[in-house]
TORKOL-4160 file (C-alpha; in steps of 0.2 Angstrom, whole numbers, padded with zeros to 4 digits, m for minus):
360
<pt num="1" X="0145" Y="0459" Z="0131"/>
<pt num="2" X="0162" Y="0465" Z="0131"/>
<pt num="3" X="0159" Y="0474" Z="0148"/>
<pt num="4" X="0153" Y="0458" Z="0156"/>
<pt num="5" X="0169" Y="0449" Z="0150"/>
<pt num="6" X="0180" Y="0462" Z="0158"/>
<pt num="7" X="0171" Y="0461" Z="0175"/>
<pt num="8" X="0173" Y="0442" Z="0175"/>
<pt num="9" X="0191" Y="0444" Z="0171"/>
<pt num="10" X="0194" Y="0457" Z="0185"/>
<pt num="11" X="0185" Y="0446" Z="0198"/>
<pt num="12" X="0195" Y="0431" Z="0193"/>
<pt num="13" X="0211" Y="0441" Z="0194"/>
<pt num="14" X="0207" Y="0447" Z="0212"/>
<pt num="15" X="0202" Y="0430" Z="0217"/>
<pt num="16" X="0218" Y="0422" Z="0211"/>
<pt num="17" X="0228" Y="0436" Z="0219"/>
<pt num="18" X="0220" Y="0434" Z="0236"/>
<pt num="19" X="0221" Y="0415" Z="0237"/>
<pt num="20" X="0229" Y="0410" Z="0254"/>
<pt num="21" X="0245" Y="0399" Z="0254"/>
<pt num="22" X="0243" Y="0382" Z="0260"/>
<pt num="23" X="0254" Y="0367" Z="0265"/>
<pt num="24" X="0252" Y="0349" Z="0270"/>
<pt num="25" X="0262" Y="0343" Z="0286"/>
<pt num="26" X="0278" Y="0333" Z="0281"/>
<pt num="27" X="0289" Y="0321" Z="0290"/>
<pt num="28" X="0307" Y="0324" Z="0292"/>
<pt num="29" X="0322" Y="0323" Z="0304"/>
<pt num="30" X="0320" Y="0337" Z="0317"/>
<pt num="31" X="0333" Y="0344" Z="0329"/>
<pt num="32" X="0328" Y="0355" Z="0344"/>
<pt num="33" X="0342" Y="0366" Z="0349"/>
<pt num="34" X="0347" Y="0382" Z="0360"/>
<pt num="35" X="0356" Y="0396" Z="0352"/>
<pt num="36" X="0371" Y="0404" Z="0361"/>
<pt num="37" X="0383" Y="0418" Z="0357"/>
<pt num="38" X="0401" Y="0411" Z="0358"/>
<pt num="39" X="0418" Y="0418" Z="0364"/>
<pt num="40" X="0434" Y="0407" Z="0364"/>
<pt num="41" X="0445" Y="0409" Z="0379"/>
<pt num="42" X="0461" Y="0400" Z="0385"/>
<pt num="43" X="0458" Y="0387" Z="0399"/>
<pt num="44" X="0462" Y="0394" Z="0416"/>
<pt num="45" X="0464" Y="0412" Z="0410"/>
<pt num="46" X="0466" Y="0424" Z="0424"/>
<pt num="47" X="0471" Y="0442" Z="0427"/>
<pt num="48" X="0488" Y="0444" Z="0437"/>
<pt num="49" X="0487" Y="0458" Z="0450"/>
<pt num="50" X="0502" Y="0466" Z="0459"/>
<pt num="51" X="0502" Y="0461" Z="0478"/>
<pt num="52" X="0511" Y="0478" Z="0482"/>
<pt num="53" X="0510" Y="0495" Z="0474"/>
<pt num="54" X="0525" Y="0504" Z="0467"/>
<pt num="55" X="0533" Y="0507" Z="0450"/>
<pt num="56" X="0535" Y="0494" Z="0436"/>
<pt num="57" X="0553" Y="0492" Z="0434"/>
<pt num="58" X="0553" Y="0479" Z="0420"/>
<pt num="59" X="0542" Y="0467" Z="0410"/>
<pt num="60" X="0553" Y="0451" Z="0411"/>
<pt num="61" X="0543" Y="0442" Z="0397"/>
<pt num="62" X="0534" Y="0447" Z="0381"/>
<pt num="63" X="0516" Y="0443" Z="0376"/>
<pt num="64" X="0515" Y="0426" Z="0368"/>
<pt num="65" X="0529" Y="0419" Z="0379"/>
<pt num="66" X="0527" Y="0402" Z="0387"/>
<pt num="67" X="0528" Y="0401" Z="0406"/>
<pt num="68" X="0530" Y="0388" Z="0420"/>
<pt num="69" X="0522" Y="0389" Z="0437"/>
<pt num="70" X="0533" Y="0401" Z="0447"/>
<pt num="71" X="0541" Y="0410" Z="0432"/>
<pt num="72" X="0544" Y="0429" Z="0435"/>
<pt num="73" X="0533" Y="0440" Z="0424"/>
<pt num="74" X="0535" Y="0457" Z="0431"/>
<pt num="75" X="0547" Y="0466" Z="0442"/>
<pt num="76" X="0541" Y="0480" Z="0453"/>
<pt num="77" X="0551" Y="0494" Z="0462"/>
<pt num="78" X="0546" Y="0500" Z="0480"/>
<pt num="79" X="0558" Y="0506" Z="0493"/>
<pt num="80" X="0545" Y="0507" Z="0507"/>
<pt num="81" X="0544" Y="0488" Z="0510"/>
<pt num="82" X="0563" Y="0486" Z="0509"/>
<pt num="83" X="0565" Y="0500" Z="0523"/>
<pt num="84" X="0552" Y="0491" Z="0533"/>
<pt num="85" X="0561" Y="0475" Z="0531"/>
<pt num="86" X="0578" Y="0483" Z="0537"/>
<pt num="87" X="0569" Y="0490" Z="0552"/>
<pt num="88" X="0561" Y="0473" Z="0556"/>
<pt num="89" X="0578" Y="0465" Z="0555"/>
<pt num="90" X="0586" Y="0478" Z="0567"/>
<pt num="91" X="0571" Y="0475" Z="0579"/>
<pt num="92" X="0574" Y="0457" Z="0578"/>
<pt num="93" X="0593" Y="0459" Z="0582"/>
<pt num="94" X="0589" Y="0470" Z="0597"/>
<pt num="95" X="0576" Y="0457" Z="0603"/>
<pt num="96" X="0589" Y="0443" Z="0602"/>
<pt num="97" X="0602" Y="0453" Z="0611"/>
<pt num="98" X="0590" Y="0457" Z="0625"/>
<pt num="99" X="0584" Y="0439" Z="0627"/>
<pt num="100" X="0601" Y="0430" Z="0626"/>
<pt num="101" X="0615" Y="0442" Z="0622"/>
<pt num="102" X="0630" Y="0447" Z="0633"/>
<pt num="103" X="0621" Y="0464" Z="0637"/>
<pt num="104" X="0604" Y="0455" Z="0640"/>
<pt num="105" X="0592" Y="0462" Z="0652"/>
<pt num="106" X="0590" Y="0445" Z="0660"/>
<pt num="107" X="0609" Y="0445" Z="0664"/>
<pt num="108" X="0607" Y="0460" Z="0676"/>
<pt num="109" X="0592" Y="0452" Z="0684"/>
<pt num="110" X="0602" Y="0436" Z="0687"/>
<pt num="111" X="0616" Y="0446" Z="0695"/>
<pt num="112" X="0603" Y="0454" Z="0707"/>
<pt num="113" X="0596" Y="0437" Z="0711"/>
<pt num="114" X="0613" Y="0430" Z="0715"/>
<pt num="115" X="0616" Y="0445" Z="0727"/>
<pt num="116" X="0599" Y="0444" Z="0735"/>
<pt num="117" X="0602" Y="0425" Z="0737"/>
<pt num="118" X="0618" Y="0429" Z="0747"/>
<pt num="119" X="0610" Y="0442" Z="0757"/>
<pt num="120" X="0596" Y="0430" Z="0761"/>
<pt num="121" X="0608" Y="0416" Z="0766"/>
<pt num="122" X="0617" Y="0428" Z="0777"/>
<pt num="123" X="0601" Y="0435" Z="0785"/>
<pt num="124" X="0595" Y="0418" Z="0787"/>
<pt num="125" X="0610" Y="0412" Z="0797"/>
<pt num="126" X="0610" Y="0427" Z="0808"/>
<pt num="127" X="0591" Y="0425" Z="0812"/>
<pt num="128" X="0592" Y="0407" Z="0816"/>
<pt num="129" X="0608" Y="0410" Z="0827"/>
<pt num="130" X="0599" Y="0424" Z="0836"/>
<pt num="131" X="0584" Y="0413" Z="0838"/>
<pt num="132" X="0593" Y="0399" Z="0846"/>
<pt num="133" X="0601" Y="0412" Z="0858"/>
<pt num="134" X="0584" Y="0420" Z="0862"/>
<pt num="135" X="0577" Y="0403" Z="0865"/>
<pt num="136" X="0590" Y="0401" Z="0879"/>
<pt num="137" X="0586" Y="0418" Z="0886"/>
<pt num="138" X="0602" Y="0425" Z="0879"/>
<pt num="139" X="0603" Y="0442" Z="0871"/>
<pt num="140" X="0589" Y="0456" Z="0869"/>
<pt num="141" X="0572" Y="0455" Z="0861"/>
<pt num="142" X="0577" Y="0470" Z="0850"/>
<pt num="143" X="0591" Y="0460" Z="0843"/>
<pt num="144" X="0581" Y="0445" Z="0839"/>
<pt num="145" X="0567" Y="0455" Z="0831"/>
<pt num="146" X="0580" Y="0465" Z="0820"/>
<pt num="147" X="0587" Y="0449" Z="0814"/>
<pt num="148" X="0570" Y="0442" Z="0810"/>
<pt num="149" X="0565" Y="0457" Z="0801"/>
<pt num="150" X="0581" Y="0457" Z="0790"/>
<pt num="151" X="0578" Y="0439" Z="0786"/>
<pt num="152" X="0560" Y="0442" Z="0781"/>
<pt num="153" X="0564" Y="0457" Z="0770"/>
<pt num="154" X="0578" Y="0448" Z="0761"/>
<pt num="155" X="0567" Y="0433" Z="0758"/>
<pt num="156" X="0553" Y="0444" Z="0751"/>
<pt num="157" X="0566" Y="0453" Z="0740"/>
<pt num="158" X="0573" Y="0437" Z="0733"/>
<pt num="159" X="0556" Y="0431" Z="0729"/>
<pt num="160" X="0551" Y="0447" Z="0720"/>
<pt num="161" X="0567" Y="0446" Z="0710"/>
<pt num="162" X="0564" Y="0428" Z="0705"/>
<pt num="163" X="0546" Y="0433" Z="0700"/>
<pt num="164" X="0552" Y="0448" Z="0690"/>
<pt num="165" X="0565" Y="0437" Z="0681"/>
<pt num="166" X="0552" Y="0425" Z="0675"/>
<pt num="167" X="0540" Y="0439" Z="0670"/>
<pt num="168" X="0554" Y="0448" Z="0661"/>
<pt num="169" X="0560" Y="0432" Z="0652"/>
<pt num="170" X="0542" Y="0429" Z="0646"/>
<pt num="171" X="0540" Y="0446" Z="0640"/>
<pt num="172" X="0557" Y="0446" Z="0631"/>
<pt num="173" X="0553" Y="0429" Z="0623"/>
<pt num="174" X="0536" Y="0436" Z="0617"/>
<pt num="175" X="0545" Y="0451" Z="0609"/>
<pt num="176" X="0558" Y="0440" Z="0601"/>
<pt num="177" X="0544" Y="0430" Z="0593"/>
<pt num="178" X="0535" Y="0445" Z="0587"/>
<pt num="179" X="0551" Y="0453" Z="0580"/>
<pt num="180" X="0554" Y="0436" Z="0571"/>
<pt num="181" X="0536" Y="0436" Z="0564"/>
<pt num="182" X="0537" Y="0454" Z="0558"/>
<pt num="183" X="0554" Y="0451" Z="0550"/>
<pt num="184" X="0547" Y="0436" Z="0541"/>
<pt num="185" X="0532" Y="0446" Z="0535"/>
<pt num="186" X="0543" Y="0460" Z="0529"/>
<pt num="187" X="0554" Y="0448" Z="0519"/>
<pt num="188" X="0538" Y="0441" Z="0510"/>
<pt num="189" X="0533" Y="0459" Z="0506"/>
<pt num="190" X="0550" Y="0462" Z="0498"/>
<pt num="191" X="0548" Y="0445" Z="0488"/>
<pt num="192" X="0531" Y="0451" Z="0482"/>
<pt num="193" X="0541" Y="0464" Z="0471"/>
<pt num="194" X="0542" Y="0450" Z="0458"/>
<pt num="195" X="0525" Y="0445" Z="0450"/>
<pt num="196" X="0526" Y="0426" Z="0446"/>
<pt num="197" X="0515" Y="0415" Z="0436"/>
<pt num="198" X="0503" Y="0403" Z="0445"/>
<pt num="199" X="0501" Y="0391" Z="0431"/>
<pt num="200" X="0510" Y="0382" Z="0417"/>
<pt num="201" X="0504" Y="0392" Z="0401"/>
<pt num="202" X="0506" Y="0407" Z="0391"/>
<pt num="203" X="0507" Y="0426" Z="0394"/>
<pt num="204" X="0493" Y="0433" Z="0383"/>
<pt num="205" X="0494" Y="0452" Z="0388"/>
<pt num="206" X="0505" Y="0464" Z="0398"/>
<pt num="207" X="0495" Y="0480" Z="0403"/>
<pt num="208" X="0509" Y="0491" Z="0410"/>
<pt num="209" X="0525" Y="0498" Z="0403"/>
<pt num="210" X="0541" Y="0501" Z="0413"/>
<pt num="211" X="0540" Y="0517" Z="0423"/>
<pt num="212" X="0521" Y="0517" Z="0425"/>
<pt num="213" X="0513" Y="0517" Z="0442"/>
<pt num="214" X="0507" Y="0500" Z="0449"/>
<pt num="215" X="0493" Y="0498" Z="0461"/>
<pt num="216" X="0485" Y="0482" Z="0468"/>
<pt num="217" X="0468" Y="0486" Z="0460"/>
<pt num="218" X="0474" Y="0485" Z="0442"/>
<pt num="219" X="0480" Y="0469" Z="0433"/>
<pt num="220" X="0497" Y="0468" Z="0426"/>
<pt num="221" X="0496" Y="0453" Z="0415"/>
<pt num="222" X="0484" Y="0440" Z="0408"/>
<pt num="223" X="0490" Y="0422" Z="0409"/>
<pt num="224" X="0481" Y="0406" Z="0403"/>
<pt num="225" X="0484" Y="0389" Z="0396"/>
<pt num="226" X="0494" Y="0389" Z="0380"/>
<pt num="227" X="0486" Y="0373" Z="0373"/>
<pt num="228" X="0468" Y="0371" Z="0380"/>
<pt num="229" X="0454" Y="0382" Z="0376"/>
<pt num="230" X="0436" Y="0383" Z="0382"/>
<pt num="231" X="0421" Y="0390" Z="0373"/>
<pt num="232" X="0411" Y="0402" Z="0383"/>
<pt num="233" X="0392" Y="0402" Z="0378"/>
<pt num="234" X="0379" Y="0415" Z="0384"/>
<pt num="235" X="0362" Y="0407" Z="0386"/>
<pt num="236" X="0346" Y="0416" Z="0387"/>
<pt num="237" X="0337" Y="0413" Z="0404"/>
<pt num="238" X="0322" Y="0405" Z="0395"/>
<pt num="239" X="0333" Y="0392" Z="0388"/>
<pt num="240" X="0346" Y="0388" Z="0402"/>
<pt num="241" X="0334" Y="0375" Z="0410"/>
<pt num="242" X="0336" Y="0364" Z="0395"/>
<pt num="243" X="0354" Y="0362" Z="0396"/>
<pt num="244" X="0363" Y="0347" Z="0404"/>
<pt num="245" X="0382" Y="0342" Z="0405"/>
<pt num="246" X="0388" Y="0332" Z="0390"/>
<pt num="247" X="0376" Y="0339" Z="0377"/>
<pt num="248" X="0382" Y="0341" Z="0360"/>
<pt num="249" X="0385" Y="0359" Z="0353"/>
<pt num="250" X="0388" Y="0364" Z="0335"/>
<pt num="251" X="0400" Y="0379" Z="0335"/>
<pt num="252" X="0404" Y="0391" Z="0321"/>
<pt num="253" X="0417" Y="0404" Z="0322"/>
<pt num="254" X="0418" Y="0421" Z="0312"/>
<pt num="255" X="0437" Y="0417" Z="0309"/>
<pt num="256" X="0433" Y="0400" Z="0300"/>
<pt num="257" X="0418" Y="0405" Z="0290"/>
<pt num="258" X="0404" Y="0391" Z="0288"/>
<pt num="259" X="0415" Y="0378" Z="0295"/>
<pt num="260" X="0406" Y="0369" Z="0310"/>
<pt num="261" X="0415" Y="0362" Z="0325"/>
<pt num="262" X="0408" Y="0349" Z="0337"/>
<pt num="263" X="0409" Y="0352" Z="0356"/>
<pt num="264" X="0402" Y="0346" Z="0372"/>
<pt num="265" X="0395" Y="0356" Z="0387"/>
<pt num="266" X="0407" Y="0354" Z="0401"/>
<pt num="267" X="0401" Y="0367" Z="0414"/>
<pt num="268" X="0385" Y="0377" Z="0418"/>
<pt num="269" X="0387" Y="0392" Z="0429"/>
<pt num="270" X="0372" Y="0394" Z="0441"/>
<pt num="271" X="0372" Y="0413" Z="0443"/>
<pt num="272" X="0364" Y="0425" Z="0430"/>
<pt num="273" X="0372" Y="0440" Z="0424"/>
<pt num="274" X="0360" Y="0454" Z="0429"/>
<pt num="275" X="0366" Y="0466" Z="0416"/>
<pt num="276" X="0364" Y="0455" Z="0401"/>
<pt num="277" X="0350" Y="0444" Z="0408"/>
<pt num="278" X="0360" Y="0428" Z="0402"/>
<pt num="279" X="0368" Y="0413" Z="0410"/>
<pt num="280" X="0385" Y="0407" Z="0405"/>
<pt num="281" X="0390" Y="0389" Z="0400"/>
<pt num="282" X="0407" Y="0382" Z="0395"/>
<pt num="283" X="0410" Y="0369" Z="0381"/>
<pt num="284" X="0426" Y="0360" Z="0375"/>
<pt num="285" X="0430" Y="0356" Z="0357"/>
<pt num="286" X="0430" Y="0338" Z="0351"/>
<pt num="287" X="0442" Y="0342" Z="0338"/>
<pt num="288" X="0448" Y="0360" Z="0340"/>
<pt num="289" X="0453" Y="0371" Z="0325"/>
<pt num="290" X="0471" Y="0372" Z="0320"/>
<pt num="291" X="0473" Y="0390" Z="0327"/>
<pt num="292" X="0464" Y="0398" Z="0342"/>
<pt num="293" X="0466" Y="0415" Z="0350"/>
<pt num="294" X="0458" Y="0423" Z="0365"/>
<pt num="295" X="0442" Y="0432" Z="0361"/>
<pt num="296" X="0437" Y="0423" Z="0344"/>
<pt num="297" X="0418" Y="0426" Z="0342"/>
<pt num="298" X="0405" Y="0415" Z="0334"/>
<pt num="299" X="0388" Y="0406" Z="0337"/>
<pt num="300" X="0383" Y="0390" Z="0344"/>
<pt num="301" X="0368" Y="0378" Z="0344"/>
<pt num="302" X="0366" Y="0366" Z="0358"/>
<pt num="303" X="0357" Y="0351" Z="0353"/>
<pt num="304" X="0343" Y="0347" Z="0366"/>
<pt num="305" X="0333" Y="0333" Z="0357"/>
<pt num="306" X="0332" Y="0325" Z="0340"/>
<pt num="307" X="0319" Y="0314" Z="0332"/>
<pt num="308" X="0318" Y="0305" Z="0315"/>
<pt num="309" X="0302" Y="0306" Z="0305"/>
<pt num="310" X="0294" Y="0320" Z="0315"/>
<pt num="311" X="0278" Y="0327" Z="0308"/>
<pt num="312" X="0282" Y="0345" Z="0305"/>
<pt num="313" X="0275" Y="0362" Z="0299"/>
<pt num="314" X="0283" Y="0378" Z="0297"/>
<pt num="315" X="0282" Y="0390" Z="0312"/>
<pt num="316" X="0274" Y="0404" Z="0303"/>
<pt num="317" X="0258" Y="0393" Z="0301"/>
<pt num="318" X="0255" Y="0392" Z="0320"/>
<pt num="319" X="0242" Y="0403" Z="0327"/>
<pt num="320" X="0243" Y="0408" Z="0346"/>
<pt num="321" X="0257" Y="0395" Z="0348"/>
<pt num="322" X="0245" Y="0379" Z="0347"/>
<pt num="323" X="0232" Y="0381" Z="0333"/>
<pt num="324" X="0232" Y="0380" Z="0314"/>
<pt num="325" X="0219" Y="0386" Z="0301"/>
<pt num="326" X="0211" Y="0373" Z="0291"/>
<pt num="327" X="0197" Y="0373" Z="0278"/>
<pt num="328" X="0186" Y="0368" Z="0293"/>
<pt num="329" X="0192" Y="0382" Z="0304"/>
<pt num="330" X="0204" Y="0383" Z="0318"/>
<pt num="331" X="0211" Y="0367" Z="0325"/>
<pt num="332" X="0221" Y="0365" Z="0341"/>
<pt num="333" X="0237" Y="0355" Z="0340"/>
<pt num="334" X="0249" Y="0347" Z="0352"/>
<pt num="335" X="0267" Y="0353" Z="0350"/>
<pt num="336" X="0283" Y="0343" Z="0352"/>
<pt num="337" X="0300" Y="0347" Z="0346"/>
<pt num="338" X="0304" Y="0364" Z="0338"/>
<pt num="339" X="0318" Y="0373" Z="0331"/>
<pt num="340" X="0321" Y="0390" Z="0322"/>
<pt num="341" X="0310" Y="0386" Z="0307"/>
<pt num="342" X="0299" Y="0371" Z="0311"/>
<pt num="343" X="0288" Y="0363" Z="0325"/>
<pt num="344" X="0283" Y="0345" Z="0328"/>
<pt num="345" X="0264" Y="0341" Z="0328"/>
<pt num="346" X="0260" Y="0327" Z="0340"/>
<pt num="347" X="0241" Y="0327" Z="0339"/>
<pt num="348" X="0227" Y="0337" Z="0331"/>
<pt num="349" X="0231" Y="0335" Z="0312"/>
<pt num="350" X="0239" Y="0323" Z="0300"/>
<pt num="351" X="0249" Y="0322" Z="0284"/>
<pt num="352" X="0233" Y="0324" Z="0274"/>
<pt num="353" X="0227" Y="0340" Z="0283"/>
<pt num="354" X="0229" Y="0355" Z="0272"/>
<pt num="355" X="0234" Y="0370" Z="0282"/>
<pt num="356" X="0231" Y="0388" Z="0278"/>
<pt num="357" X="0245" Y="0401" Z="0281"/>
<pt num="358" X="0238" Y="0415" Z="0293"/>
<pt num="359" X="0235" Y="0432" Z="0285"/>
<pt num="360" X="0247" Y="0445" Z="0291"/>
């Protein structure tokens, strides 16, 4: 008899220990959201690069200083552009002297044209005088032909000198314009020794110290807005299609603990980052925290849809994504909204349906 009692007790203990967990669907407010990792950055943040190589002579500002558009940030030293500018200036002065100075090339050509004009007039008078005599059968044919030849030669010579004058003037004019352009370009290069801010904002970083070599491939400073910040959100490629501009986002920052900040999606970048396999979006705070710094990290949940009195079950009770286990066996259900913990049931079961938790 005692043995029979212990057998029944053991059977009852095993039966109770192996009983499956069950629930009934419940109605509650359900919010579907997309998770994103968050980084806060100043608006219009950019890396400032040197337009010319050289040596950093002086950082004209300090990190944290406010700047206006056009404010000098960094001074660079490089003698090569200055020498090029001096050479360009000398070439410009020479081109000006050749074109319209007292020793201009055109002046000698003008003198030659003047002499050739006098010769042509003289030969012309001699030729037509001899021609009139020859028409009256006075003088010799040799004299007439010599006068005619001299007239034609001086005419051709004058014509060639005039053509040469026009051609030389055009060439000198072109050389003058080229020299002026080269000099203007060289002056711009010398002005590029000073790196200036492109926006009104704040200097967030200076990457070089005086005396270090500067190249055009390395940034010298980071400049961005001093008052406006944007939230950069990294979105999984599975979720990016659910995003739209203006959607609400709930942001938490590690620096502010559990405090939640409201924001709105302001920009969605269309290109995927192949390394992280994520897309980036930007959001702006409705009411930003009292203090923000570049690089503050946190998390975000972008609200996609919300519904009151949604019939829900915990996610772990789903089987194969669209089935649940009941006492009558597997039942297929239609899924609606979902979040990290719960899913909405649109059809297939009701509030009175008892659901068994799948065995692991």
